[in-house]
C-alpha atoms as an extended CHARMM CRD file, in Angstrom:
* protein
*
       202  EXT
         1         1  UNK       CA            100.3810000000       66.2220000000       64.4280000000  PROA      1               0.0000000000
         2         2  UNK       CA             99.5810000000       62.7610000000       65.7950000000  PROA      2               0.0000000000
         3         3  UNK       CA             98.9260000000       59.7890000000       63.5330000000  PROA      3               0.0000000000
         4         4  UNK       CA             95.2200000000       59.6940000000       64.3980000000  PROA      4               0.0000000000
         5         5  UNK       CA             94.7330000000       63.2820000000       63.2260000000  PROA      5               0.0000000000
         6         6  UNK       CA             96.7710000000       62.6500000000       60.0730000000  PROA      6               0.0000000000
         7         7  UNK       CA             94.5540000000       59.6940000000       59.2660000000  PROA      7               0.0000000000
         8         8  UNK       CA             91.5000000000       61.8860000000       59.6140000000  PROA      8               0.0000000000
         9         9  UNK       CA             92.9580000000       64.4480000000       57.1870000000  PROA      9               0.0000000000
        10        10  UNK       CA             93.6740000000       61.6480000000       54.6810000000  PROA      10              0.0000000000
        11        11  UNK       CA             90.0770000000       60.4940000000       54.8800000000  PROA      11              0.0000000000
        12        12  UNK       CA             88.9870000000       64.0540000000       54.1490000000  PROA      12              0.0000000000
        13        13  UNK       CA             91.0580000000       64.1500000000       50.9700000000  PROA      13              0.0000000000
        14        14  UNK       CA             94.1560000000       65.9930000000       52.1630000000  PROA      14              0.0000000000
        15        15  UNK       CA             97.5450000000       64.9480000000       50.7440000000  PROA      15              0.0000000000
        16        16  UNK       CA            100.4920000000       64.3430000000       53.0730000000  PROA      16              0.0000000000
        17        17  UNK       CA            103.0840000000       61.6410000000       53.7480000000  PROA      17              0.0000000000
        18        18  UNK       CA            100.3880000000       59.3680000000       55.1660000000  PROA      18              0.0000000000
        19        19  UNK       CA             98.5810000000       59.5920000000       51.8230000000  PROA      19              0.0000000000
        20        20  UNK       CA            101.6760000000       58.3350000000       50.0510000000  PROA      20              0.0000000000
        21        21  UNK       CA            102.0830000000       55.5770000000       52.5880000000  PROA      21              0.0000000000
        22        22  UNK       CA             98.4790000000       54.5170000000       52.1390000000  PROA      22              0.0000000000
        23        23  UNK       CA             98.9010000000       54.3930000000       48.3410000000  PROA      23              0.0000000000
        24        24  UNK       CA            102.0240000000       52.2700000000       48.7620000000  PROA      24              0.0000000000
        25        25  UNK       CA            100.2150000000       49.8450000000       51.0310000000  PROA      25              0.0000000000
        26        26  UNK       CA             97.2780000000       49.6330000000       48.6460000000  PROA      26              0.0000000000
        27        27  UNK       CA             99.6650000000       48.8350000000       45.8070000000  PROA      27              0.0000000000
        28        28  UNK       CA            100.8430000000       45.7640000000       47.7150000000  PROA      28              0.0000000000
        29        29  UNK       CA             97.3910000000       44.6940000000       48.9590000000  PROA      29              0.0000000000
        30        30  UNK       CA             98.0410000000       45.8520000000       52.4980000000  PROA      30              0.0000000000
        31        31  UNK       CA             95.1610000000       48.2930000000       52.8710000000  PROA      31              0.0000000000
        32        32  UNK       CA             94.0110000000       46.3610000000       55.9280000000  PROA      32              0.0000000000
        33        33  UNK       CA             96.7220000000       48.2140000000       57.8780000000  PROA      33              0.0000000000
        34        34  UNK       CA             94.6220000000       51.3630000000       57.6360000000  PROA      34              0.0000000000
        35        35  UNK       CA             91.3260000000       49.5890000000       58.0640000000  PROA      35              0.0000000000
        36        36  UNK       CA             92.2920000000       47.7170000000       61.2540000000  PROA      36              0.0000000000
        37        37  UNK       CA             95.7400000000       48.8370000000       62.4730000000  PROA      37              0.0000000000
        38        38  UNK       CA             95.3330000000       47.2930000000       65.9360000000  PROA      38              0.0000000000
        39        39  UNK       CA             95.3010000000       43.8170000000       64.3940000000  PROA      39              0.0000000000
        40        40  UNK       CA             98.7140000000       44.2380000000       62.7590000000  PROA      40              0.0000000000
        41        41  UNK       CA            101.8320000000       42.5760000000       64.1370000000  PROA      41              0.0000000000
        42        42  UNK       CA            104.4680000000       45.1030000000       63.1200000000  PROA      42              0.0000000000
        43        43  UNK       CA            107.3700000000       42.6410000000       62.9170000000  PROA      43              0.0000000000
        44        44  UNK       CA            105.4840000000       40.1630000000       60.7240000000  PROA      44              0.0000000000
        45        45  UNK       CA            103.9460000000       42.9060000000       58.5960000000  PROA      45              0.0000000000
        46        46  UNK       CA            107.2940000000       44.5810000000       57.8180000000  PROA      46              0.0000000000
        47        47  UNK       CA            108.7730000000       41.2330000000       56.7880000000  PROA      47              0.0000000000
        48        48  UNK       CA            105.7950000000       40.4180000000       54.5480000000  PROA      48              0.0000000000
        49        49  UNK       CA            105.7870000000       43.8730000000       52.9570000000  PROA      49              0.0000000000
        50        50  UNK       CA            109.4930000000       43.6930000000       52.2260000000  PROA      50              0.0000000000
        51        51  UNK       CA            109.0150000000       40.3040000000       50.5390000000  PROA      51              0.0000000000
        52        52  UNK       CA            106.2150000000       41.6830000000       48.3720000000  PROA      52              0.0000000000
        53        53  UNK       CA            108.2200000000       44.7530000000       47.3510000000  PROA      53              0.0000000000
        54        54  UNK       CA            111.2920000000       42.7140000000       46.4250000000  PROA      54              0.0000000000
        55        55  UNK       CA            109.2340000000       40.2010000000       44.4590000000  PROA      55              0.0000000000
        56        56  UNK       CA            107.3890000000       42.9820000000       42.6210000000  PROA      56              0.0000000000
        57        57  UNK       CA            110.6410000000       44.7460000000       41.7420000000  PROA      57              0.0000000000
        58        58  UNK       CA            112.2130000000       41.5660000000       40.3830000000  PROA      58              0.0000000000
        59        59  UNK       CA            109.1130000000       40.7930000000       38.3320000000  PROA      59              0.0000000000
        60        60  UNK       CA            109.0910000000       44.2850000000       36.8100000000  PROA      60              0.0000000000
        61        61  UNK       CA            112.8350000000       44.0620000000       36.1290000000  PROA      61              0.0000000000
        62        62  UNK       CA            112.4520000000       40.6990000000       34.3860000000  PROA      62              0.0000000000
        63        63  UNK       CA            109.4750000000       41.8400000000       32.2910000000  PROA      63              0.0000000000
        64        64  UNK       CA            111.2610000000       45.0330000000       31.2380000000  PROA      64              0.0000000000
        65        65  UNK       CA            114.3220000000       43.0100000000       30.2570000000  PROA      65              0.0000000000
        66        66  UNK       CA            112.3030000000       40.6030000000       28.1340000000  PROA      66              0.0000000000
        67        67  UNK       CA            110.5350000000       43.2870000000       26.1130000000  PROA      67              0.0000000000
        68        68  UNK       CA            113.6570000000       45.3990000000       25.6280000000  PROA      68              0.0000000000
        69        69  UNK       CA            114.9430000000       45.4530000000       22.0270000000  PROA      69              0.0000000000
        70        70  UNK       CA            118.4910000000       45.5910000000       23.4010000000  PROA      70              0.0000000000
        71        71  UNK       CA            120.7440000000       43.2380000000       25.3560000000  PROA      71              0.0000000000
        72        72  UNK       CA            119.8250000000       40.0980000000       23.4310000000  PROA      72              0.0000000000
        73        73  UNK       CA            122.8340000000       38.1740000000       24.7240000000  PROA      73              0.0000000000
        74        74  UNK       CA            122.3830000000       39.4700000000       28.2530000000  PROA      74              0.0000000000
        75        75  UNK       CA            118.8280000000       38.1410000000       28.4020000000  PROA      75              0.0000000000
        76        76  UNK       CA            120.0720000000       34.6140000000       27.8040000000  PROA      76              0.0000000000
        77        77  UNK       CA            122.4540000000       34.3520000000       30.7390000000  PROA      77              0.0000000000
        78        78  UNK       CA            121.0850000000       36.9330000000       33.1810000000  PROA      78              0.0000000000
        79        79  UNK       CA            118.0380000000       34.9550000000       34.2720000000  PROA      79              0.0000000000
        80        80  UNK       CA            117.6940000000       36.2490000000       37.8300000000  PROA      80              0.0000000000
        81        81  UNK       CA            118.2380000000       39.5200000000       39.6590000000  PROA      81              0.0000000000
        82        82  UNK       CA            121.1460000000       38.4080000000       41.8310000000  PROA      82              0.0000000000
        83        83  UNK       CA            124.6110000000       39.6020000000       42.7390000000  PROA      83              0.0000000000
        84        84  UNK       CA            127.1450000000       38.3430000000       40.2010000000  PROA      84              0.0000000000
        85        85  UNK       CA            129.9760000000       36.2470000000       41.6140000000  PROA      85              0.0000000000
        86        86  UNK       CA            132.4830000000       37.4930000000       39.0560000000  PROA      86              0.0000000000
        87        87  UNK       CA            132.5000000000       40.8810000000       40.8240000000  PROA      87              0.0000000000
        88        88  UNK       CA            134.4360000000       39.2340000000       43.6730000000  PROA      88              0.0000000000
        89        89  UNK       CA            136.7860000000       37.3860000000       41.3250000000  PROA      89              0.0000000000
        90        90  UNK       CA            137.9680000000       39.8200000000       38.6650000000  PROA      90              0.0000000000
        91        91  UNK       CA            140.1930000000       42.6930000000       39.8420000000  PROA      91              0.0000000000
        92        92  UNK       CA            138.9160000000       46.2260000000       39.2500000000  PROA      92              0.0000000000
        93        93  UNK       CA            141.4550000000       46.9830000000       36.5110000000  PROA      93              0.0000000000
        94        94  UNK       CA            140.0420000000       44.1620000000       34.3400000000  PROA      94              0.0000000000
        95        95  UNK       CA            136.4360000000       43.9870000000       35.4770000000  PROA      95              0.0000000000
        96        96  UNK       CA            135.2410000000       46.6610000000       33.0580000000  PROA      96              0.0000000000
        97        97  UNK       CA            136.1840000000       44.5020000000       30.0520000000  PROA      97              0.0000000000
        98        98  UNK       CA            134.0190000000       41.6160000000       31.1870000000  PROA      98              0.0000000000
        99        99  UNK       CA            131.1570000000       43.8280000000       32.3170000000  PROA      99              0.0000000000
       100       100  UNK       CA            131.1180000000       45.7450000000       29.0440000000  PROA      100             0.0000000000
       101       101  UNK       CA            131.0790000000       42.4780000000       27.1280000000  PROA      101             0.0000000000
       102       102  UNK       CA            128.0810000000       41.2030000000       29.1040000000  PROA      102             0.0000000000
       103       103  UNK       CA            126.1830000000       44.4750000000       28.7500000000  PROA      103             0.0000000000
       104       104  UNK       CA            126.9960000000       45.0050000000       25.0480000000  PROA      104             0.0000000000
       105       105  UNK       CA            128.8610000000       48.2380000000       25.8310000000  PROA      105             0.0000000000
       106       106  UNK       CA            131.4190000000       47.6880000000       23.0920000000  PROA      106             0.0000000000
       107       107  UNK       CA            132.2320000000       48.7810000000       19.5180000000  PROA      107             0.0000000000
       108       108  UNK       CA            131.1180000000       45.5520000000       17.8230000000  PROA      108             0.0000000000
       109       109  UNK       CA            128.8220000000       46.0870000000       14.8460000000  PROA      109             0.0000000000
       110       110  UNK       CA            125.9250000000       44.2320000000       16.4520000000  PROA      110             0.0000000000
       111       111  UNK       CA            125.7310000000       47.2540000000       18.7500000000  PROA      111             0.0000000000
       112       112  UNK       CA            127.1080000000       50.1840000000       16.7390000000  PROA      112             0.0000000000
       113       113  UNK       CA            124.9480000000       49.2430000000       13.7430000000  PROA      113             0.0000000000
       114       114  UNK       CA            121.9760000000       50.4820000000       15.7330000000  PROA      114             0.0000000000
       115       115  UNK       CA            123.2830000000       54.0410000000       16.1070000000  PROA      115             0.0000000000
       116       116  UNK       CA            124.8730000000       55.0720000000       12.8410000000  PROA      116             0.0000000000
       117       117  UNK       CA            123.1620000000       57.6620000000       10.6770000000  PROA      117             0.0000000000
       118       118  UNK       CA            122.9290000000       54.9520000000        8.0500000000  PROA      118             0.0000000000
       119       119  UNK       CA            121.5190000000       52.3150000000       10.3580000000  PROA      119             0.0000000000
       120       120  UNK       CA            122.4240000000       48.7460000000        9.4160000000  PROA      120             0.0000000000
       121       121  UNK       CA            119.8110000000       46.0320000000        9.5720000000  PROA      121             0.0000000000
       122       122  UNK       CA            120.6000000000       43.5650000000       12.2980000000  PROA      122             0.0000000000
       123       123  UNK       CA            120.9310000000       40.6900000000        9.8190000000  PROA      123             0.0000000000
       124       124  UNK       CA            123.5550000000       42.6690000000        7.8710000000  PROA      124             0.0000000000
       125       125  UNK       CA            125.8940000000       43.7710000000       10.6480000000  PROA      125             0.0000000000
       126       126  UNK       CA            128.6830000000       41.5850000000        9.3150000000  PROA      126             0.0000000000
       127       127  UNK       CA            132.1950000000       41.4560000000       10.6720000000  PROA      127             0.0000000000
       128       128  UNK       CA            134.4230000000       43.5210000000        8.3660000000  PROA      128             0.0000000000
       129       129  UNK       CA            137.6040000000       41.7870000000        9.4980000000  PROA      129             0.0000000000
       130       130  UNK       CA            136.9110000000       38.3370000000        8.0830000000  PROA      130             0.0000000000
       131       131  UNK       CA            135.1780000000       36.6770000000        5.1450000000  PROA      131             0.0000000000
       132       132  UNK       CA            132.8870000000       34.4060000000        7.1380000000  PROA      132             0.0000000000
       133       133  UNK       CA            129.7550000000       36.4970000000        6.5790000000  PROA      133             0.0000000000
       134       134  UNK       CA            129.0680000000       36.3030000000       10.3110000000  PROA      134             0.0000000000
       135       135  UNK       CA            127.3060000000       38.9590000000       12.3470000000  PROA      135             0.0000000000
       136       136  UNK       CA            129.9250000000       40.6870000000       14.4710000000  PROA      136             0.0000000000
       137       137  UNK       CA            128.4320000000       39.9580000000       17.8610000000  PROA      137             0.0000000000
       138       138  UNK       CA            129.9880000000       38.9110000000       21.1620000000  PROA      138             0.0000000000
       139       139  UNK       CA            130.0210000000       35.2320000000       20.2310000000  PROA      139             0.0000000000
       140       140  UNK       CA            131.7960000000       35.8850000000       16.9370000000  PROA      140             0.0000000000
       141       141  UNK       CA            134.2620000000       38.2240000000       18.6520000000  PROA      141             0.0000000000
       142       142  UNK       CA            135.2330000000       35.7480000000       21.3630000000  PROA      142             0.0000000000
       143       143  UNK       CA            134.9780000000       32.3580000000       19.6740000000  PROA      143             0.0000000000
       144       144  UNK       CA            135.0660000000       32.6670000000       15.8810000000  PROA      144             0.0000000000
       145       145  UNK       CA            136.7240000000       35.6320000000       14.2050000000  PROA      145             0.0000000000
       146       146  UNK       CA            140.0770000000       34.6090000000       12.6740000000  PROA      146             0.0000000000
       147       147  UNK       CA            141.5040000000       38.0760000000       13.3110000000  PROA      147             0.0000000000
       148       148  UNK       CA            142.0080000000       37.0770000000       16.9460000000  PROA      148             0.0000000000
       149       149  UNK       CA            143.1940000000       33.4990000000       16.4580000000  PROA      149             0.0000000000
       150       150  UNK       CA            146.6090000000       34.0380000000       18.0390000000  PROA      150             0.0000000000
       151       151  UNK       CA            145.4210000000       35.6800000000       21.2300000000  PROA      151             0.0000000000
       152       152  UNK       CA            142.4460000000       33.3080000000       21.3870000000  PROA      152             0.0000000000
       153       153  UNK       CA            144.8650000000       30.4010000000       21.6720000000  PROA      153             0.0000000000
       154       154  UNK       CA            146.7440000000       32.3410000000       24.3420000000  PROA      154             0.0000000000
       155       155  UNK       CA            143.8190000000       33.2320000000       26.5780000000  PROA      155             0.0000000000
       156       156  UNK       CA            140.7240000000       31.1290000000       25.8460000000  PROA      156             0.0000000000
       157       157  UNK       CA            140.3670000000       27.4520000000       26.7460000000  PROA      157             0.0000000000
       158       158  UNK       CA            140.2450000000       25.1900000000       23.7000000000  PROA      158             0.0000000000
       159       159  UNK       CA            136.8310000000       23.8360000000       24.6140000000  PROA      159             0.0000000000
       160       160  UNK       CA            135.3100000000       27.2530000000       23.8690000000  PROA      160             0.0000000000
       161       161  UNK       CA            136.7370000000       27.7620000000       20.3780000000  PROA      161             0.0000000000
       162       162  UNK       CA            137.2360000000       24.1810000000       19.1230000000  PROA      162             0.0000000000
       163       163  UNK       CA            133.7880000000       23.1350000000       17.9250000000  PROA      163             0.0000000000
       164       164  UNK       CA            132.3540000000       26.3350000000       19.4140000000  PROA      164             0.0000000000
       165       165  UNK       CA            128.6970000000       26.8090000000       20.2350000000  PROA      165             0.0000000000
       166       166  UNK       CA            126.5370000000       29.5550000000       21.6470000000  PROA      166             0.0000000000
       167       167  UNK       CA            125.7540000000       27.2260000000       24.5580000000  PROA      167             0.0000000000
       168       168  UNK       CA            129.4540000000       27.0040000000       25.4690000000  PROA      168             0.0000000000
       169       169  UNK       CA            129.8280000000       30.7440000000       25.0870000000  PROA      169             0.0000000000
       170       170  UNK       CA            126.9570000000       31.4290000000       27.4830000000  PROA      170             0.0000000000
       171       171  UNK       CA            128.5250000000       29.0110000000       29.9610000000  PROA      171             0.0000000000
       172       172  UNK       CA            131.7430000000       31.0340000000       29.7580000000  PROA      172             0.0000000000
       173       173  UNK       CA            129.9160000000       34.3000000000       30.4320000000  PROA      173             0.0000000000
       174       174  UNK       CA            128.1710000000       32.7350000000       33.4370000000  PROA      174             0.0000000000
       175       175  UNK       CA            131.3700000000       31.2580000000       34.8170000000  PROA      175             0.0000000000
       176       176  UNK       CA            132.7050000000       32.0710000000       38.2690000000  PROA      176             0.0000000000
       177       177  UNK       CA            135.9870000000       30.2870000000       37.5630000000  PROA      177             0.0000000000
       178       178  UNK       CA            138.9110000000       32.6640000000       38.0650000000  PROA      178             0.0000000000
       179       179  UNK       CA            141.1070000000       30.6200000000       35.7200000000  PROA      179             0.0000000000
       180       180  UNK       CA            138.6170000000       31.2680000000       32.9030000000  PROA      180             0.0000000000
       181       181  UNK       CA            137.5290000000       34.8270000000       33.6690000000  PROA      181             0.0000000000
       182       182  UNK       CA            140.8910000000       36.5510000000       34.0900000000  PROA      182             0.0000000000
       183       183  UNK       CA            142.2500000000       35.2920000000       30.7400000000  PROA      183             0.0000000000
       184       184  UNK       CA            138.9400000000       36.2050000000       29.1130000000  PROA      184             0.0000000000
       185       185  UNK       CA            139.2750000000       39.7980000000       30.3310000000  PROA      185             0.0000000000
       186       186  UNK       CA            142.8220000000       39.9620000000       28.9950000000  PROA      186             0.0000000000
       187       187  UNK       CA            141.5920000000       38.5530000000       25.6940000000  PROA      187             0.0000000000
       188       188  UNK       CA            138.9030000000       41.2290000000       25.3960000000  PROA      188             0.0000000000
       189       189  UNK       CA            141.4060000000       43.9420000000       26.2690000000  PROA      189             0.0000000000
       190       190  UNK       CA            143.9160000000       42.8330000000       23.6210000000  PROA      190             0.0000000000
       191       191  UNK       CA            141.3060000000       41.9540000000       20.9940000000  PROA      191             0.0000000000
       192       192  UNK       CA            139.7890000000       45.4450000000       21.2010000000  PROA      192             0.0000000000
       193       193  UNK       CA            143.2400000000       46.9570000000       20.6660000000  PROA      193             0.0000000000
       194       194  UNK       CA            143.7540000000       44.7530000000       17.6110000000  PROA      194             0.0000000000
       195       195  UNK       CA            140.3230000000       45.6480000000       16.2900000000  PROA      195             0.0000000000
       196       196  UNK       CA            140.9440000000       49.3610000000       16.7850000000  PROA      196             0.0000000000
       197       197  UNK       CA            144.3040000000       49.2050000000       14.9860000000  PROA      197             0.0000000000
       198       198  UNK       CA            142.6810000000       47.3630000000       12.0760000000  PROA      198             0.0000000000
       199       199  UNK       CA            140.0550000000       50.0910000000       11.7720000000  PROA      199             0.0000000000
       200       200  UNK       CA            142.7570000000       52.7650000000       11.6970000000  PROA      200             0.0000000000
       201       201  UNK       CA            144.5380000000       50.9470000000        8.8780000000  PROA      201             0.0000000000
       202       202  UNK       CA            141.4040000000       50.3400000000        6.7970000000  PROA      202             0.0000000000
């Protein structure tokens, strides 16, 4: 069936692929394509539509991220929907450690305290491996907890754990410096092993 006939069926209330296309165009304020198709420059229109779709997707992604009750750390350093440079820097065998850290896919209490049958209030998800009364979150795990002091000195630059701050920690997680990221991945790998062994012995 030719396009002209399909358009007529749409106007009569029939549903087909043209209907879906029309709804899509309406969603992005491009209904004029149906109203006056002869006035449309296809090349310019496709470029404009693509720009609108990408912008709309990014806006929805950002809004959904902001209202999500999860990924508190991630929200602070993932400020735009862009390809992350670290994916080209960290080898596959280590990349999962850094990615899991950024996405809170780890066994730290800040995350696991949400799922237990006896759910722990966020303000009470303390680290059980030290006496600092700190929440066991990513910042505590990387920069503060004394359980990992030895490997911290081995893998993490002094500037991140001497006079540590959340600002410095976020800078580390946003880094594209190979000399910082590879040791960080090794730190996470070893620190999780230490943490797991401590749990077994508790």
